[in-house]
TORBA-806996 format. One record per atom (N, C-alpha, C, O): atom name; residue in three letters; y, z, x; residue number from 1. Coordinates in nm, 2 decimals, padded with zeros to 4 digits. Each point is the difference from the previous one (the first is absolute). Example, Ala and Ser with C-alpha at 12.3 -4.5 7.8 and 13.67 -1.06 7.14 Angstrom:
residues 2
   atom   type    north       up     east   seq
      N    ALA   -00.57    00.78    01.32     1
     CA    ALA    00.12    00.00   -00.09     1
      C    ALA    00.12    00.00    00.09     1
      O    ALA    00.00    00.07    00.10     1
      N    SER    00.11   -00.14   -00.14     2
     CA    SER    00.11    00.00    00.09     2
      C    SER    00.11    00.08   -00.08     2
      O    SER    00.11    00.01    00.05     2
***
This chain:
residues 106
   atom   type    north       up     east   seq
      N    UNK   -00.12   -00.01    00.07     1
     CA    UNK    00.13    00.02   -00.06     1
      C    UNK    00.13    00.00    00.06     1
      O    UNK    00.04    00.10    00.07     1
      N    UNK    00.03   -00.19   -00.08     2
     CA    UNK    00.13   -00.01    00.07     2
      C    UNK    00.09    00.09   -00.05     2
      O    UNK    00.00    00.02   -00.12     2
      N    UNK    00.10    00.04    00.24     3
     CA    UNK    00.09    00.09   -00.07     3
      C    UNK    00.13   -00.07   -00.03     3
      O    UNK    00.04   -00.09    00.08     3
      N    UNK    00.03    00.10   -00.17     4
     CA    UNK    00.11   -00.06   -00.03     4
      C    UNK    00.13    00.08    00.07     4
      O    UNK    00.01    00.13    00.01     4
      N    UNK    00.08   -00.21    00.04     5
     CA    UNK    00.10    00.04    00.06     5
      C    UNK    00.12   -00.06   -00.04     5
      O    UNK    00.01   -00.12   -00.01     5
      N    UNK    00.11    00.21   -00.01     6
     CA    UNK    00.12   -00.05   -00.05     6
      C    UNK    00.09    00.01    00.13     6
      O    UNK    00.00    00.10    00.07     6
      N    UNK    00.09   -00.21   -00.05     7
     CA    UNK    00.08    00.00    00.10     7
      C    UNK    00.15   -00.01   -00.07     7
      O    UNK    00.01   -00.08   -00.09     7
      N    UNK    00.09    00.16    00.13     8
     CA    UNK    00.14    00.01   -00.05     8
      C    UNK    00.09   -00.03    00.10     8
      O    UNK    00.02    00.10    00.07     8
      N    UNK    00.04   -00.19   -00.04     9
     CA    UNK    00.08   -00.02    00.10     9
      C    UNK    00.15   -00.03   -00.04     9
      O    UNK    00.04   -00.09   -00.07     9
      N    UNK    00.04    00.20    00.12    10
     CA    UNK    00.11    00.02   -00.03    10
      C    UNK    00.12   -00.08    00.10    10
      O    UNK    00.01    00.05    00.11    10
      N    UNK    00.05   -00.15   -00.15    11
     CA    UNK    00.09   -00.05    00.08    11
      C    UNK    00.13   -00.01   -00.02    11
      O    UNK    00.07   -00.10    00.02    11
      N    UNK   -00.02    00.24   -00.07    12
     CA    UNK    00.14    00.01   -00.06    12
      C    UNK    00.09   -00.02    00.13    12
      O    UNK    00.11   -00.05   -00.01    12
      N    UNK   -00.15    00.09    00.12    13
     CA    UNK    00.11   -00.03    00.14    13
      C    UNK   -00.05   -00.13    00.05    13
      O    UNK    00.02   -00.01    00.12    13
      N    UNK   -00.09   -00.08   -00.18    14
     CA    UNK   -00.04   -00.10    00.07    14
      C    UNK    00.11   -00.09    00.09    14
      O    UNK   -00.01   -00.04    00.12    14
      N    UNK    00.12    00.02   -00.21    15
     CA    UNK    00.11   -00.11    00.05    15
      C    UNK    00.07    00.08    00.13    15
      O    UNK    00.02   -00.06    00.11    15
      N    UNK    00.01    00.21   -00.13    16
     CA    UNK    00.04    00.06    00.11    16
      C    UNK   -00.09    00.01    00.12    16
      O    UNK    00.06    00.00    00.11    16
      N    UNK   -00.20    00.00   -00.12    17
     CA    UNK   -00.09    00.02    00.09    17
      C    UNK    00.01   -00.13    00.09    17
      O    UNK    00.00    00.00    00.12    17
      N    UNK    00.01   -00.10   -00.20    18
     CA    UNK   -00.01   -00.15    00.04    18
      C    UNK    00.12   -00.01    00.10    18
      O    UNK   -00.02   -00.06    00.11    18
      N    UNK    00.16    00.11   -00.14    19
     CA    UNK    00.11   -00.01    00.07    19
      C    UNK   -00.01    00.10    00.14    19
      O    UNK    00.05   -00.03    00.11    19
      N    UNK   -00.11    00.15   -00.14    20
     CA    UNK   -00.02    00.06    00.11    20
      C    UNK   -00.11   -00.05    00.10    20
      O    UNK    00.02    00.00    00.13    20
      N    UNK   -00.10   -00.05   -00.18    21
     CA    UNK   -00.12   -00.09    00.10    21
      C    UNK    00.07   -00.11    00.07    21
      O    UNK   -00.04   -00.03    00.11    21
      N    UNK    00.13   -00.03   -00.16    22
     CA    UNK    00.06   -00.15    00.05    22
      C    UNK    00.14    00.06    00.09    22
      O    UNK    00.03   -00.06    00.10    22
      N    UNK    00.01    00.15   -00.13    23
     CA    UNK    00.11    00.04    00.09    23
      C    UNK   -00.02    00.15    00.07    23
      O    UNK    00.03    00.10   -00.07    23
      N    UNK   -00.06   -00.08    00.17    24
     CA    UNK   -00.02    00.13    00.08    24
      C    UNK    00.13    00.10   -00.02    24
      O    UNK   -00.02    00.12   -00.02    24
      N    UNK    00.14   -00.18    00.02    25
     CA    UNK    00.12    00.08   -00.03    25
      C    UNK   -00.01    00.08   -00.13    25
      O    UNK    00.07    00.10    00.00    25
      N    UNK   -00.14   -00.13   -00.09    26
     CA    UNK    00.00    00.05   -00.13    26
      C    UNK   -00.12    00.13    00.00    26
      O    UNK    00.01    00.09   -00.07    26
      N    UNK   -00.10   -00.11    00.16    27
     CA    UNK   -00.13    00.11    00.00    27
      C    UNK    00.07    00.13    00.00    27
      O    UNK    00.10    00.01    00.07    27
      N    UNK   -00.15    00.08   -00.15    28
     CA    UNK    00.03    00.14    00.02    28
      C    UNK    00.15    00.04   -00.07    28
      O    UNK    00.04    00.12   -00.01    28
      N    UNK    00.02   -00.21   -00.04    29
     CA    UNK    00.14    00.02   -00.08    29
      C    UNK   -00.02   -00.03   -00.12    29
      O    UNK   -00.08   -00.09   -00.04    29
      N    UNK    00.17    00.16   -00.04    30
     CA    UNK    00.00    00.00   -00.15    30
      C    UNK    00.07   -00.15   -00.02    30
      O    UNK    00.11   -00.03    00.05    30
      N    UNK   -00.19   -00.06   -00.13    31
     CA    UNK    00.04   -00.13   -00.04    31
      C    UNK   -00.04   -00.03   -00.14    31
      O    UNK   -00.08    00.07   -00.07    31
      N    UNK    00.16   -00.17    00.02    32
     CA    UNK   -00.02   -00.04   -00.15    32
      C    UNK    00.03   -00.16    00.01    32
      O    UNK    00.09   -00.05    00.06    32
      N    UNK   -00.19   -00.01   -00.14    33
     CA    UNK    00.02   -00.13   -00.04    33
      C    UNK    00.07    00.00   -00.11    33
      O    UNK   -00.04    00.07   -00.09    33
      N    UNK    00.15   -00.16    00.06    34
     CA    UNK    00.06   -00.02   -00.11    34
      C    UNK    00.14   -00.03    00.01    34
      O    UNK    00.04   -00.03    00.11    34
      N    UNK    00.05    00.03   -00.21    35
     CA    UNK    00.13   -00.04   -00.01    35
      C    UNK    00.11    00.10    00.07    35
      O    UNK   -00.03    00.12    00.02    35
      N    UNK    00.14   -00.17    00.02    36
     CA    UNK    00.07    00.10    00.05    36
      C    UNK    00.07    00.08   -00.05    36
      O    UNK    00.04   -00.04   -00.11    36
      N    UNK    00.00    00.16    00.15    37
     CA    UNK    00.08    00.09   -00.09    37
      C    UNK    00.14   -00.03   -00.03    37
      O    UNK    00.07    00.06   -00.08    37
      N    UNK   -00.03   -00.17    00.14    38
     CA    UNK    00.13   -00.07   -00.02    38
      C    UNK    00.02   -00.08   -00.14    38
      O    UNK    00.10   -00.02   -00.06    38
      N    UNK   -00.24   -00.02    00.04    39
     CA    UNK    00.02   -00.11   -00.12    39
      C    UNK   -00.12    00.05   -00.10    39
      O    UNK   -00.10   -00.07    00.00    39
      N    UNK    00.10    00.18   -00.06    40
     CA    UNK   -00.08    00.03   -00.08    40
      C    UNK   -00.14    00.00    00.01    40
      O    UNK   -00.08   -00.01   -00.09    40
      N    UNK    00.06    00.01    00.22    41
     CA    UNK   -00.17   -00.03    00.03    41
      C    UNK   -00.09    00.12   -00.05    41
      O    UNK    00.04    00.11   -00.04    41
      N    UNK   -00.15   -00.14    00.05    42
     CA    UNK   -00.12    00.10   -00.06    42
      C    UNK   -00.12   -00.02    00.11    42
      O    UNK   -00.03   -00.10    00.05    42
      N    UNK   -00.02    00.21   -00.02    43
     CA    UNK   -00.10    00.03    00.10    43
      C    UNK   -00.13   -00.07   -00.06    43
      O    UNK   -00.07    00.03   -00.10    43
      N    UNK    00.03   -00.13    00.19    44
     CA    UNK   -00.16   -00.06   -00.06    44
      C    UNK   -00.12    00.08    00.07    44
      O    UNK   -00.11    00.02   -00.06    44
      N    UNK    00.14    00.02    00.17    45
     CA    UNK   -00.12    00.08    00.09    45
      C    UNK    00.10    00.10    00.09    45
      O    UNK    00.12   -00.02    00.02    45
      N    UNK   -00.21    00.15    00.02    46
     CA    UNK    00.04    00.09    00.06    46
      C    UNK   -00.07    00.02    00.12    46
      O    UNK   -00.12   -00.01   -00.03    46
      N    UNK    00.13    00.04    00.15    47
     CA    UNK   -00.08    00.03    00.10    47
      C    UNK   -00.05    00.14   -00.04    47
      O    UNK    00.04    00.04   -00.11    47
      N    UNK   -00.12    00.02    00.18    48
     CA    UNK   -00.06    00.14   -00.01    48
      C    UNK    00.11    00.08    00.05    48
      O    UNK    00.04    00.10   -00.06    48
      N    UNK    00.02   -00.13    00.17    49
     CA    UNK    00.13    00.07    00.07    49
      C    UNK    00.11    00.02   -00.11    49
      O    UNK    00.06    00.11    00.00    49
      N    UNK   -00.04   -00.22   -00.08    50
     CA    UNK    00.12    00.02   -00.10    50
      C    UNK   -00.06    00.08   -00.11    50
      O    UNK    00.07    00.07   -00.07    50
      N    UNK   -00.19   -00.08    00.03    51
     CA    UNK   -00.03    00.10   -00.11    51
      C    UNK    00.01    00.12    00.04    51
      O    UNK    00.01    00.08   -00.09    51
      N    UNK   -00.02   -00.03    00.19    52
     CA    UNK    00.03    00.14    00.05    52
      C    UNK    00.13    00.06   -00.05    52
      O    UNK    00.01    00.12   -00.03    52
      N    UNK    00.11   -00.21    00.01    53
     CA    UNK    00.11    00.01   -00.06    53
      C    UNK    00.01    00.00   -00.14    53
      O    UNK    00.10    00.05   -00.05    53
      N    UNK   -00.21   -00.10   -00.04    54
     CA    UNK    00.00   -00.01   -00.13    54
      C    UNK    00.02   -00.13   -00.06    54
      O    UNK    00.01   -00.03   -00.12    54
      N    UNK   -00.02   -00.05    00.20    55
     CA    UNK    00.05   -00.16   -00.03    55
      C    UNK   -00.14   -00.07   -00.03    55
      O    UNK   -00.10    00.02    00.06    55
      N    UNK    00.11   -00.08   -00.18    56
     CA    UNK   -00.12   -00.10   -00.04    56
      C    UNK    00.06   -00.11   -00.06    56
      O    UNK    00.12   -00.02    00.00    56
      N    UNK   -00.24   -00.05   -00.04    57
     CA    UNK    00.03   -00.13   -00.06    57
      C    UNK    00.08    00.03   -00.12    57
      O    UNK   -00.01    00.11   -00.05    57
      N    UNK    00.09   -00.24   -00.01    58
     CA    UNK    00.08    00.01   -00.09    58
      C    UNK    00.12    00.07   -00.01    58
      O    UNK    00.08   -00.01   -00.09    58
      N    UNK   -00.06    00.09    00.20    59
     CA    UNK    00.11    00.08    00.01    59
      C    UNK    00.14   -00.08    00.04    59
      O    UNK    00.01   -00.09    00.09    59
      N    UNK    00.09    00.12   -00.15    60
     CA    UNK    00.11   -00.10    00.03    60
      C    UNK    00.03    00.03    00.16    60
      O    UNK   -00.03    00.11    00.05    60
      N    UNK    00.08   -00.22    00.01    61
     CA    UNK    00.01    00.02    00.15    61
      C    UNK    00.13    00.10    00.03    61
      O    UNK    00.01    00.06    00.11    61
      N    UNK    00.08   -00.05   -00.20    62
     CA    UNK    00.10    00.09    00.04    62
      C    UNK   -00.04    00.14    00.01    62
      O    UNK    00.05    00.08    00.08    62
      N    UNK   -00.14   -00.06   -00.18    63
     CA    UNK   -00.06    00.15   -00.02    63
      C    UNK   -00.08    00.02    00.14    63
      O    UNK    00.02    00.10    00.06    63
      N    UNK   -00.11   -00.20   -00.02    64
     CA    UNK   -00.06    00.02    00.13    64
      C    UNK    00.05    00.03    00.13    64
      O    UNK   -00.04    00.08    00.09    64
      N    UNK    00.17   -00.17   -00.08    65
     CA    UNK    00.07    00.03    00.11    65
      C    UNK    00.07    00.15    00.01    65
      O    UNK    00.01    00.06    00.10    65
      N    UNK    00.04   -00.01   -00.22    66
     CA    UNK    00.05    00.11   -00.02    66
      C    UNK   -00.11    00.10    00.05    66
      O    UNK    00.03    00.08    00.09    66
      N    UNK   -00.15   -00.09   -00.13    67
     CA    UNK   -00.11    00.09    00.03    67
      C    UNK   -00.02    00.00    00.15    67
      O    UNK   -00.03    00.10    00.05    67
      N    UNK    00.05   -00.21    00.02    68
     CA    UNK   -00.03   -00.02    00.13    68
      C    UNK    00.08   -00.09    00.10    68
      O    UNK   -00.05   -00.10    00.04    68
      N    UNK    00.19    00.13   -00.01    69
     CA    UNK    00.09   -00.06    00.05    69
      C    UNK   -00.06   -00.09    00.14    69
      O    UNK    00.07   -00.08    00.05    69
      N    UNK   -00.19    00.09   -00.01    70
     CA    UNK   -00.04   -00.07    00.12    70
      C    UNK   -00.10   -00.11   -00.04    70
      O    UNK   -00.06   -00.07    00.08    70
      N    UNK    00.07    00.06   -00.21    71
     CA    UNK   -00.11   -00.11   -00.06    71
      C    UNK    00.02   -00.15    00.04    71
      O    UNK    00.11   -00.05    00.01    71
      N    UNK   -00.22   -00.01    00.03    72
     CA    UNK    00.01   -00.11    00.02    72
      C    UNK   -00.03   -00.09   -00.11    72
      O    UNK   -00.11    00.03   -00.06    72
      N    UNK    00.18   -00.14    00.03    73
     CA    UNK   -00.02   -00.09   -00.13    73
      C    UNK   -00.04   -00.15    00.05    73
      O    UNK    00.08   -00.07    00.07    73
      N    UNK   -00.18    00.03   -00.11    74
     CA    UNK   -00.04   -00.11    00.05    74
      C    UNK   -00.01   -00.10   -00.13    74
      O    UNK   -00.02    00.05   -00.11    74
      N    UNK    00.04   -00.17    00.12    75
     CA    UNK    00.00   -00.11   -00.11    75
      C    UNK   -00.17   -00.03   -00.02    75
      O    UNK   -00.08    00.00    00.10    75
      N    UNK    00.04   -00.02   -00.22    76
     CA    UNK   -00.13   -00.04    00.00    76
      C    UNK   -00.04   -00.14    00.05    76
      O    UNK    00.08   -00.09   -00.02    76
      N    UNK   -00.20    00.07    00.08    77
     CA    UNK   -00.06   -00.11    00.02    77
      C    UNK   -00.12   -00.01   -00.08    77
      O    UNK   -00.11    00.04    00.04    77
      N    UNK    00.14   -00.11   -00.16    78
     CA    UNK   -00.14   -00.02   -00.10    78
      C    UNK   -00.09   -00.10    00.05    78
      O    UNK   -00.12    00.01   -00.04    78
      N    UNK    00.14   -00.10    00.12    79
     CA    UNK   -00.06   -00.10    00.06    79
      C    UNK   -00.11    00.07    00.10    79
      O    UNK   -00.12   -00.03   -00.01    79
      N    UNK    00.17    00.10    00.09    80
     CA    UNK   -00.06    00.08    00.10    80
      C    UNK   -00.12    00.10   -00.09    80
      O    UNK   -00.12    00.00    00.02    80
      N    UNK    00.18    00.08   -00.10    81
     CA    UNK   -00.08    00.09   -00.08    81
      C    UNK   -00.12   -00.08   -00.08    81
      O    UNK   -00.11    00.06   -00.02    81
      N    UNK    00.13   -00.17   -00.02    82
     CA    UNK   -00.09   -00.08   -00.10    82
      C    UNK   -00.10   -00.04    00.10    82
      O    UNK   -00.12    00.00   -00.04    82
      N    UNK    00.14   -00.05    00.18    83
     CA    UNK   -00.09   -00.04    00.08    83
      C    UNK   -00.09    00.10    00.03    83
      O    UNK   -00.12   -00.02    00.00    83
      N    UNK    00.17    00.16    00.04    84
     CA    UNK   -00.08    00.12    00.04    84
      C    UNK   -00.10    00.02   -00.12    84
      O    UNK   -00.13   -00.01    00.01    84
      N    UNK    00.21    00.04   -00.12    85
     CA    UNK   -00.07    00.03   -00.11    85
      C    UNK   -00.14   -00.09   -00.05    85
      O    UNK   -00.09    00.05   -00.06    85
      N    UNK    00.11   -00.17    00.10    86
     CA    UNK   -00.10   -00.10   -00.01    86
      C    UNK   -00.13    00.03    00.08    86
      O    UNK   -00.11    00.02   -00.05    86
      N    UNK    00.15    00.00    00.20    87
     CA    UNK   -00.09    00.03    00.07    87
      C    UNK   -00.08    00.14   -00.03    87
      O    UNK   -00.12    00.02    00.03    87
      N    UNK    00.21    00.09   -00.09    88
     CA    UNK   -00.08    00.10   -00.03    88
      C    UNK   -00.09   -00.01   -00.13    88
      O    UNK   -00.11    00.06   -00.01    88
      N    UNK    00.15   -00.15   -00.09    89
     CA    UNK   -00.07   -00.03   -00.10    89
      C    UNK   -00.13   -00.07    00.04    89
      O    UNK   -00.10    00.03   -00.06    89
      N    UNK    00.10   -00.11    00.14    90
     CA    UNK   -00.12   -00.07    00.05    90
      C    UNK   -00.10    00.09    00.06    90
      O    UNK   -00.12   -00.03   -00.01    90
      N    UNK    00.16    00.14    00.07    91
     CA    UNK   -00.10    00.10    00.09    91
      C    UNK   -00.04    00.08   -00.13    91
      O    UNK   -00.12    00.02   -00.01    91
      N    UNK    00.19    00.03   -00.08    92
     CA    UNK   -00.06    00.05   -00.11    92
      C    UNK   -00.10   -00.08   -00.08    92
      O    UNK   -00.10    00.07   -00.04    92
      N    UNK    00.10   -00.19   -00.01    93
     CA    UNK   -00.05   -00.10   -00.05    93
      C    UNK   -00.13   -00.01    00.06    93
      O    UNK   -00.11    00.01   -00.06    93
      N    UNK    00.13   -00.01    00.20    94
     CA    UNK   -00.16   -00.02    00.08    94
      C    UNK   -00.09    00.12    00.00    94
      O    UNK   -00.12   -00.01    00.01    94
      N    UNK    00.18    00.13   -00.04    95
     CA    UNK   -00.07    00.12    00.00    95
      C    UNK   -00.05    00.05   -00.09    95
      O    UNK   -00.11    00.06    00.02    95
      N    UNK    00.18   -00.06   -00.14    96
     CA    UNK   -00.03    00.05   -00.13    96
      C    UNK   -00.02   -00.09   -00.12    96
      O    UNK    00.07   -00.10   -00.02    96
      N    UNK   -00.16    00.15   -00.06    97
     CA    UNK   -00.06   -00.10   -00.11    97
      C    UNK    00.11    00.00   -00.12    97
      O    UNK    00.02   -00.11   -00.05    97
      N    UNK    00.04    00.19    00.01    98
     CA    UNK    00.09    00.01   -00.10    98
      C    UNK    00.14    00.03    00.06    98
      O    UNK    00.02    00.10    00.05    98
      N    UNK    00.08   -00.20   -00.07    99
     CA    UNK    00.13    00.05    00.08    99
      C    UNK    00.10   -00.03   -00.13    99
      O    UNK   -00.01   -00.09   -00.08    99
      N    UNK    00.12    00.19    00.07   100
     CA    UNK    00.09    00.00   -00.10   100
      C    UNK    00.11    00.02    00.07   100
      O    UNK    00.02    00.11    00.06   100
      N    UNK    00.10   -00.22   -00.08   101
     CA    UNK    00.11    00.03    00.06   101
      C    UNK    00.12    00.04   -00.08   101
      O    UNK    00.02   -00.05   -00.11   101
      N    UNK    00.04    00.11    00.15   102
     CA    UNK    00.15    00.03   -00.06   102
      C    UNK    00.12   -00.02    00.10   102
      O    UNK    00.03    00.08    00.09   102
      N    UNK    00.04   -00.19   -00.11   103
     CA    UNK    00.10   -00.02    00.10   103
      C    UNK    00.12   -00.10   -00.04   103
      O    UNK    00.01   -00.05   -00.11   103
      N    UNK    00.09    00.03    00.19   104
     CA    UNK    00.12   -00.07   -00.05   104
      C    UNK   -00.04   -00.16    00.02   104
      O    UNK    00.07   -00.08   -00.08   104
      N    UNK   -00.15    00.04    00.15   105
     CA    UNK   -00.02   -00.16    00.04   105
      C    UNK   -00.13   -00.07   -00.08   105
      O    UNK   -00.03   -00.11    00.03   105
      N    UNK   -00.04    00.20   -00.13   106
     CA    UNK   -00.10   -00.08   -00.06   106
      C    UNK    00.01    00.01   -00.13   106
      O    UNK   -00.08   -00.06   -00.07   106
***
């Protein structure tokens, strides 16, 4: 008898993690991907370092910068996120019998 396994992968900080992977200057620093606080922007994703300040997705950027003045803002690169997401999906599909995705790109 096979044992059933359920795997849940939470990729809420995915965009921020990609930016930290691609730019070593961002590693270990509070970072958000999203719109500028000067233009009514919104946080799309927050790094784990930023989350320590209470910053989270869907927060107005002006609120985020008030919580952490040293916060780094990065504009989204959806083409890059889409490419990496597709590679991750391919890995899951190759390993798991039933895969259910919930994301922005499908």
